C-alpha positions as CSV (number, residue, x, y, z in Angstrom):
1,M,-0.1,0.1,0.1
2,D,3.0,2.5,1.0
3,T,4.7,1.5,-2.5
4,Q,1.5,2.4,-4.3
5,N,0.9,5.6,-2.7
6,S,4.7,6.6,-3.2
7,T,4.3,5.7,-7.0
8,N,1.0,7.9,-7.0
9,E,2.8,10.8,-5.3
10,K,5.8,10.4,-8.0
11,Q,3.1,10.6,-10.8
12,Q,1.2,13.4,-9.6
13,P,3.7,16.2,-10.6
14,Q,3.9,14.9,-14.1
15,V,0.4,14.2,-14.7
16,N,-0.1,18.0,-13.3
17,A,2.8,19.2,-15.9
18,A,0.9,17.4,-18.8
19,G,-2.4,18.9,-17.8
20,E,-1.0,22.3,-17.5
21,K,0.5,21.7,-20.9
22,M,-2.6,20.6,-22.4
23,A,-4.8,23.6,-20.8
24,R,-2.2,26.0,-22.2
25,A,-2.4,24.3,-25.7
26,A,-6.0,24.1,-25.7
27,K,-6.2,28.1,-24.6
28,L,-4.0,29.0,-27.6
29,R,-6.0,26.8,-30.0
30,A,-9.3,28.3,-28.6
31,E,-8.1,31.8,-29.0
32,G,-7.6,31.2,-32.8
33,V,-6.7,34.9,-34.0
34,K,-7.7,36.6,-30.7
35,F,-4.0,37.3,-29.5
36,G,-5.1,40.9,-28.6
37,H,-3.1,44.0,-29.6
38,I,-0.1,42.7,-31.5
39,G,1.5,45.9,-32.9
40,V,3.6,47.4,-35.4
41,K,6.5,45.5,-33.6
42,G,4.9,42.1,-34.4
43,Y,4.2,42.5,-38.1
44,I,7.8,43.8,-38.5
45,A,9.3,41.0,-36.7
46,L,7.2,38.8,-39.2
47,L,8.2,40.5,-42.3
48,V,11.8,40.1,-41.4
49,A,11.5,36.6,-40.5
50,V,9.7,35.8,-44.0
51,L,12.6,38.0,-45.7
52,F,15.2,36.0,-43.6
53,F,13.8,32.6,-44.3
54,S,12.4,32.8,-47.7
55,G,15.8,33.2,-49.6
56,V,14.7,36.5,-51.2
57,F,18.1,37.9,-50.2
58,M,20.1,34.8,-51.2
59,K,20.9,35.9,-54.7
60,L,20.0,39.4,-55.7
61,E,21.9,40.9,-59.1
62,G,23.9,43.7,-57.8
63,L,22.9,43.6,-54.0
64,K,25.2,41.0,-53.1
65,W,25.9,42.5,-49.7
66,L,21.9,41.6,-48.4
67,S,22.8,38.1,-48.5
68,A,24.1,38.7,-45.1
69,M,20.7,38.7,-43.8
70,D,20.2,35.2,-45.4
71,F,19.3,31.9,-43.4
72,T,21.2,30.1,-46.0
73,T,24.1,32.4,-46.1
74,L,24.6,32.7,-42.2
75,S,24.3,28.7,-42.2
76,G,27.7,29.0,-44.2
77,A,29.2,25.6,-45.5
78,F,31.5,23.2,-44.5
79,G,35.2,23.0,-45.6
80,T,36.3,20.4,-48.1
81,M,38.6,17.5,-48.4
82,K,41.1,16.4,-50.6
83,K,38.6,16.4,-53.7
84,P,36.4,19.4,-53.1
85,E,34.3,18.7,-56.0
86,V,33.1,15.6,-54.5
87,N,33.9,15.7,-50.8
88,N,33.2,17.5,-47.7
89,F,34.2,17.0,-44.2
90,L,32.1,13.7,-44.4
91,G,34.6,12.2,-46.9
92,A,33.8,9.7,-49.3
93,G,33.4,5.7,-49.0
94,G,32.0,5.5,-45.3
95,T,29.4,3.3,-44.4
96,G,27.0,2.8,-41.3
97,A,26.3,4.3,-37.9
98,R,29.6,6.6,-38.5
99,V,28.4,7.8,-41.7
100,G,24.9,8.6,-40.0
101,F,26.4,10.3,-37.0
102,L,28.5,12.6,-39.3
103,F,25.6,13.7,-41.3
104,A,23.4,14.3,-38.2
105,I,26.3,16.7,-37.1
106,S,25.9,18.5,-40.5
107,L,22.6,19.0,-39.9
108,A,22.8,20.5,-36.4
109,P,24.1,24.0,-37.2
110,G,21.4,24.7,-39.6
111,V,18.5,23.7,-37.3
112,M,20.2,25.4,-34.3
113,L,20.8,28.5,-36.2
114,A,16.9,28.6,-37.3
115,L,15.6,27.7,-33.9
116,G,17.6,30.5,-32.4
117,F,16.4,33.1,-34.9
118,L,12.7,31.7,-34.4
119,E,13.1,32.4,-30.7
120,V,14.0,36.1,-31.3
121,F,11.3,36.5,-34.1
122,S,8.7,35.0,-31.5
123,H,9.9,37.2,-28.9
124,Y,9.1,40.3,-30.9
125,G,5.4,38.8,-31.8
126,A,6.1,37.5,-35.4
127,I,4.2,34.0,-34.3
128,K,1.4,35.8,-33.3
129,A,1.4,38.1,-36.4
130,A,1.7,35.1,-38.8
131,H,-1.1,33.2,-36.9
132,R,-3.3,36.4,-37.5
133,L,-2.4,37.3,-41.2
134,L,-2.1,33.5,-42.5
135,T,-5.1,31.7,-40.6
136,P,-7.5,33.2,-43.1
137,L,-5.7,31.8,-46.1
138,L,-4.2,28.4,-44.7
139,R,-7.3,27.4,-42.7
140,P,-9.7,27.4,-45.7
141,F,-7.4,25.9,-48.0
142,L,-5.4,23.5,-46.2
143,G,-7.0,23.2,-42.9
144,I,-4.0,24.3,-40.8
145,P,-3.5,27.5,-38.4
146,G,-1.4,30.6,-39.5
147,L,1.3,29.8,-36.9
148,T,2.6,27.2,-39.1
149,G,3.3,29.9,-41.6
150,L,7.0,30.6,-40.5
151,A,8.0,26.5,-40.4
152,L,6.5,26.5,-44.1
153,I,8.7,29.3,-45.1
154,T,11.6,27.9,-43.3
155,D,11.1,24.6,-45.4
156,L,11.6,26.8,-48.4
157,Q,15.4,26.9,-47.3
158,S,16.1,24.3,-45.0
159,T,14.1,21.1,-44.9
160,D,15.8,20.2,-41.5
161,A,15.2,23.5,-40.0
162,G,11.4,23.5,-41.0
163,A,11.0,20.0,-39.8
164,A,12.4,21.2,-36.3
165,L,10.1,24.0,-36.3
166,T,6.9,21.8,-37.0
167,K,8.0,19.2,-34.3
168,G,8.0,22.1,-32.0
169,L,4.8,23.0,-32.8
170,Y,3.4,19.3,-32.6
171,D,5.1,18.8,-29.4
172,D,3.4,22.1,-27.8
173,Q,0.3,20.5,-28.8
174,L,-0.3,23.8,-31.3
175,I,-1.2,21.8,-34.1
176,T,-2.9,18.1,-34.3
177,K,-1.7,14.9,-35.8
178,K,-4.0,15.7,-39.0
179,E,-2.6,19.2,-39.3
180,L,1.1,17.6,-39.2
181,I,0.6,15.4,-41.9
182,I,-0.6,18.1,-44.3
183,I,2.3,20.3,-43.1
184,S,4.6,17.4,-43.7
185,A,3.1,16.7,-47.1
186,W,3.6,20.6,-48.2
187,Q,7.3,20.0,-46.8
188,Y,8.1,17.0,-48.2
189,S,7.2,18.2,-52.0
190,G,10.4,20.1,-53.2
191,A,11.9,20.2,-49.9
192,G,14.4,23.3,-49.5
193,L,13.0,24.6,-52.8
194,I,14.8,27.9,-52.8
195,S,18.1,27.1,-51.8
196,N,18.3,23.7,-53.8
197,Y,16.9,25.2,-57.2
198,F,19.6,28.3,-56.9
199,T,22.2,26.1,-56.0
200,I,22.0,22.7,-57.5
201,G,19.5,23.5,-60.0
202,S,21.5,26.4,-61.3
203,A,23.7,24.0,-63.4
204,Y,20.9,23.8,-65.7
205,F,20.0,27.4,-66.1
206,A,21.6,27.5,-69.5
207,F,19.5,24.8,-70.8
208,L,16.1,26.1,-69.7
209,V,13.6,27.1,-72.4
210,C,11.7,29.1,-70.2
211,P,12.1,32.1,-67.8
212,I,14.1,31.0,-64.5
213,W,11.4,31.8,-62.3
214,L,8.7,29.7,-64.3
215,P,9.7,26.3,-63.1
216,L,10.1,27.8,-59.1
217,V,6.4,29.0,-59.5
218,V,5.2,25.8,-60.6
219,M,6.9,23.8,-57.8
220,F,5.8,26.3,-55.5
221,V,2.0,25.5,-56.6
222,L,2.4,22.0,-56.6
223,K,3.5,21.8,-53.0
224,F,0.0,23.6,-52.2
225,T,-1.6,21.1,-54.7
226,G,0.0,17.9,-52.9
227,A,-0.7,19.3,-49.5
228,K,-4.4,19.8,-50.6
229,F,-4.6,16.4,-52.1
230,V,-3.1,14.7,-48.8
231,Q,-5.9,17.2,-47.0
232,I,-8.7,15.4,-49.0
233,M,-7.4,11.9,-48.4
234,L,-7.3,12.4,-44.6
235,N,-10.9,14.0,-44.7
236,T,-12.5,11.0,-46.7
237,V,-10.6,7.6,-47.0
238,Y,-9.0,8.1,-43.6
239,K,-11.5,10.2,-41.9
240,K,-12.1,7.6,-39.2
241,D,-8.5,7.3,-38.0
242,F,-8.9,11.1,-36.8
243,Q,-12.2,10.9,-34.9
244,N,-11.0,10.4,-31.6
245,E,-8.3,13.3,-32.1
246,K,-11.2,15.6,-32.9
247,V,-13.0,14.4,-29.5
248,Q,-9.9,14.9,-27.6
249,D,-9.5,18.4,-29.0
250,A,-13.2,19.4,-28.5
251,G,-12.5,18.1,-24.8
252,Q,-9.3,20.3,-24.3
253,G,-11.6,23.3,-25.7
254,E,-14.0,23.0,-22.9
255,A,-11.2,22.9,-20.1
């Protein structure tokens, strides 16, 4: 009996913490766009965040100095080994867990940089501004809240950073599992779109028979098309898989 009471006492703080987290998440979700007064500072922070993560400043003809305010530029690049055309610090010919470990290390700087800047932007109200401005656009079309906007924008330059931001939203219970899947579908299609297009894809620019911006626009539209298709599938074929989630959300909203 004493052992059971001791176990219950140990579990009680964890239950309380989980309950507080769920209540906080439910409150944020219930508020929707009702964040109160955001102010000019929040919208300026959102604008700077969009420009920083979108890749607009990455390659501007005659304004190369603006790249200093670009996420990809600040992420930098690792040094090269003996054959710089094929090798970076990962080397060549590696296998197994060792290569996976080095690859994971290579992802860390970009993710850490993105999370750090996101905290700064969030402090000045960028997330709240994004939620207010983007919810009327994203909610009707994809069924996701506007606060996911920065995660989507970040994905245009860095798949890993965009995924990390999305995971943070899900861990904080600010998005549901269905919303997570829809966001992941948007990110998976043409991941790292801008950075990959202007780095890897630049080798084919000389062979294009159309303006350089046209393929970029087509891929961007297809990202929304793929996410919309996934949303339709989740709302029809896999609708029953999320019935319990809806009930849970409703219960949290009443809390």
